[in-house]
N, C-alpha and C positions, 0 to 999 in steps of 0.2 A: 379786427381779426386774429384768428391765432392765429399763432409764428411755429413752423415749424421743423425739424432737424433740418440743419444746413446744408449737411452731407445728402440725404434727401433731396434737397429741394434742386442743390446744383444737378445731381443724375437726372432729375428730372426734365431740367433745363437742357445738357445735353444728347439728351434721348429727343426730345420734342426735335431739337436742332436737324441731329441725324434722321429723322424721317419727314422735315419738309414740312411740319404740321408746327403748331404754337399752341403757347399754355393758355387755356381760360382768361378770357379776360377779366375776370371779377374771382377769389379764393372764395370753396367754400364755407358756408357761414359756421363760424364755432359755437359747438353746444353751449346748453347753456351753463355746464361744470366748468368750461373754459372760461367763459365769458363773467361766470363766481368767482376766479382764480385770481385774473390778471390784476396786475399791480403796476401797471406802468403809468407813466405819469400824464397822458393821456386818457385815461378811465374813465373819468368824468367826462370827459367831451366824448366819448364811445357811450356811454351809456345816456345821455342826454341827447345824443342824436338817437339812437334804438328808441329811444324812449318816447319820442317824436313820431318815431312811425308806428310804434305800439296803440298811441295816445290815449290809453287807461292804465290804472292801478288797480287791482280790483285787494283787499286789503278786509280779512278776517280779524276781527278784535271784540275784546270783552269791555275795553273802556266804554262806558257811554256815549254815545255819538254826542250829545252837550259837550263834554269833556276833550273828545276828538277834535272837535270844529278849528277850533285855533290851529293844531295841525295841519290839517287836512289841507283848511286853506293858504296857509305860508309855502305850503309844499306845493299847491297848484299855480298859485300866483307864483312864484320862483321859476319850475320850468315850464307851465304851461302843460302839463299833462291831466287828463280828469282823474278824480280821486273818486272812486266807490268803496264802500265802506258799510261792510252785513256786522251789528252790532248781538251776540248771543250771550250767556252766561259761558265761561271757559271749557264746561262741563261741554256743551249744545255744540260748541264751534268744535271741540273736539270728535265729536260725534257725528257731525258730519259730515268733517273733512276725508275719514275715515272714508265710514259711507259713500262718499264723492270714488274716492280714490279707489274702493273697490268694485263699483261698477265702472269703471274705464274712462274716467274725465276726472279734468280739474279745474272748475272755476274759479278757487283764487292762488294768486299773485305771493302775496305777503300774509304774515300769521303779528299782531301785536296784541300780545297775552300777558298773561300770571306769567311767572318760571314754572307751575308743574305742568300744567298744559303743554307750553314749549316740549318740554322734555319728554311730557306723553308724547307728541307728535314727532320727538328724534327718534323714541324707541318703536313708533309706527312707522318708520323709514319713509315718511314724509317731508323731511326739512334737505337743503341743500347745504353743502357746508362754502363759507362766505371765506374770500381772502381778500382782506381792503385794509389799505392806509390807514381808513376814516377810524378801525379798530388803534392806531399807536397811542393816541392817549388817554384810555380809557383806564380806568383804575382797574388791579387786577380781578375783584371779585366780580366783576362787569361779563368775565370770561366762563366757558364750560369746554371740557377740555377734548370735545368732539369737535368744538367751532360751527354746529350748525346753526346755535342763535345767541346773543348774544344780551344783555343786560341794560337798559335806557335808564332805565331811574329803580328808584328802590319808593315801596309803598309804607311806608312807616305806621306803624302798630299804637296807633295813641287812647291814651282815655280821655273822652272830651266831658263838660261837663258844663249844664244848663245854668249860666251869672246871674241869673237870680232866685233858683234855688241851691246852688253852692257857691260858699264866699271860698274865694281863692287860698284863704289858711287852711281851710276844713279841707281842701283836696287832700287824698293818700299821697304819704311818701314810700308807699314800699307797698306789696301785695296783703302783705300781714297787716297793714291798718285796714283793708278793707272788711276783717275781722269787728272791726268797732261799731259798737249796735245804732250808731246813727245812719250805716249803709241797708239798715234793715228795708228790704223791698222798696231801696231803691238803683240797683246795678245792672246792668244788661251789657250782653255779648252779642256778635254777629252767629247766627244757629251756624254755617258751613266753616271756621275758623280752628278745626281740628289742628290744622299744622300750627298756629301760633300756639294752643295749648300744649302743644308735643314738643314745642323747641323752648316753651320755659320751663315747663316740668324736669326737662331732660340738661339745662342749666343748670335748676336748684340744686336735678338727685334726683333722682326719678321718685323713690318714694316718700319724699320728703313736698316736695310739689303739689303729688298727689294730695296726699292728708290736707295741706295747704285749701285747695281748692273742695276738697270735701267739707272740712270745718266750715267755709267760708258758707257753701251752701247752704249749709245745715243752720248757721248763723242766720245770715242777713239774706239768702235767696240769690238767684239772678233770673233776667227778662232775656227769652231768646227772642230775638226780632230776624229775620232771612233779608240783609243786604244792608251794605255798609252803605248805600246813600239814605235808604230808609232809616237807618242807624241815628244817622247824623241830623237826620229832619228829626225824628222825635225829642232829639234833646234842644235842638232847637225849639223845639216846639212846648217846650216844659215835660214832655210824658214819659222820658226816662231822664230824671239827677244826673246820674252818671252810667256813660257806658266805658268798657273797659277795650274795645276793641273796633276802635272809628280811624280810618286811614285821618294820618294828619291833614292833608292836601282840604280833604272834604272839609274839613273843622275850620284853620285856619281861611278858606275861602267864604265860607258864611260866615268866622268873625270879621272880616274886612268889609262885609255886605249890609254890618252893624248887628247883625243874629244875634240873640243873647247867648254865646256860647263861647268855650276857649277850653285847648288841649293842654295838657304835658304828657308826660311820656314815662311813666314805671322802668325801673331796672328789673328784668333785663332787658332794657330795649329789643324789641322785634320789628326786623324786616323782613319785607314780601319783595322779590325781586320781579319787574315787570321787562318783557323786552322784546325782539323781533327777530323772525323767521323768515328766510323765505322756503318759500315750497317747492318740491320738486322738481314738479312737472306743471312750471307757472304758464301759464301762454303769455304773458306779456313780462317773461325776465330780466330786460332792461329796464321796464319801469319799475320791477320789482327791486332790485339792485341799487334801484338811486336812490330809490324809497330808506333801502336799507341803510346806505351811508349816510344820506339825510339826517337819519335821528340819532347818529352818531357824529355828527357835527356838531360846532359851537353853535352857529345859529339856532337850531332845533332847540339842545340841550339848555340853553337861555331862555328861551318859549318855556320849556317844561318848567325852568327853577322860576320864571313867573305865573306858574299855575299851579304853584307851590310844593311841586314834588322836590325830591333830594337826584339830582343828576349823577352820571356813573365817569362823566366824563371828568380827570382828573383836574384842569387846566378851567373847569366853569368853576365861578365861586355863589357856594349856596350856605345860608346859617345853619343847615344843618352838615354841614364839608367835614367838620371835626369831630363830630360825635360820633361813636360807636355802636356799629349796632350787629345784632346775632341775627344772620341771615337763616333764614329758611329755606334749607338744604332739598332745592328741590327735586333731589335725586333719592335721596334719606325718607323725602317725604312719599313719595312714588311706593319705597319699600318699604317702610312699615306705616303706610296710610292706613290700613285695615287696623294696625294697632290702636292709633291713634286715635282714629275714628272711633272706635268700641269705648277706648276708656274716654274720650269729650263727651258720648253719648250718654255713659254709664254715670262721668261724677258731674256732669255740666247739665243738654240736654232734659234728661230722664226728670231731673228734678226742680229744672226751669217751666217758668213761667211761661206761658205761649199769646 
């Protein structure tokens, strides 16, 4: 329930009494912005009550359905709210959302995707600013100045190798080690990771970094594959001995299943944020905000840790918690996307095997 100005409320009461009338039995429904900004002690109870009336939450995401299922199952079991999920590439997600909005309709309640796409949705004015006590214990890196999305986890770029083809002691310690002749024809990257490339090059120093990658390409070459899950699978299968841009959680999960894969992080260690945002015109606002708060809870963050993700909750322990990462800046990645995509194309993609 939205709380109005006390003096205005008193004046309305007096006017109603003088006219012999009465105030409406129920207050006007709060707007979605008011619900999103409410931080009272009964916030969760209000959201649960509203979500049960709405009965469903619709989430657009770029995480594969299999990896989202533990989260959706836990949310559905906890609150008794139906969880519907539409999965697409991050680019397709943005395109569909923009097109739906321009057509005057909105089917989505919340977004669970990578940082650059969430930042794009913010710039397209499709997200709602949310103020909630659920963010109180998040690490500072989780927040954006505009408050329209928040990071829930880090996707860490790791180097992954096939344990039947590469010995642990042979694994490179630095990117310069990739110039060793043993890596000729044995390296691979994911085809869309220009932001990883740009972040590393800027960290090394642009001229030095680009020269190093040019030298690696000239000396040993790099295979280019589309899709991080595919890349991890190719490492397990032995088709790719060493991949440079496999998300750590994919490699660790496969390793725990007994696959012939292991992983490590080359310096500078780079991570890409993934997060949660609420649609500005969400058809089920209470359910959307309930899911938003849930993803920031210790329960959900512990669940992410069990799935080998790096959490953003400061009080949730993780083996990666003490590691320092250079984060891909989503705003900078958007502003300089043309520059780094072109450089990635010229240095890596055009010279790589597909």
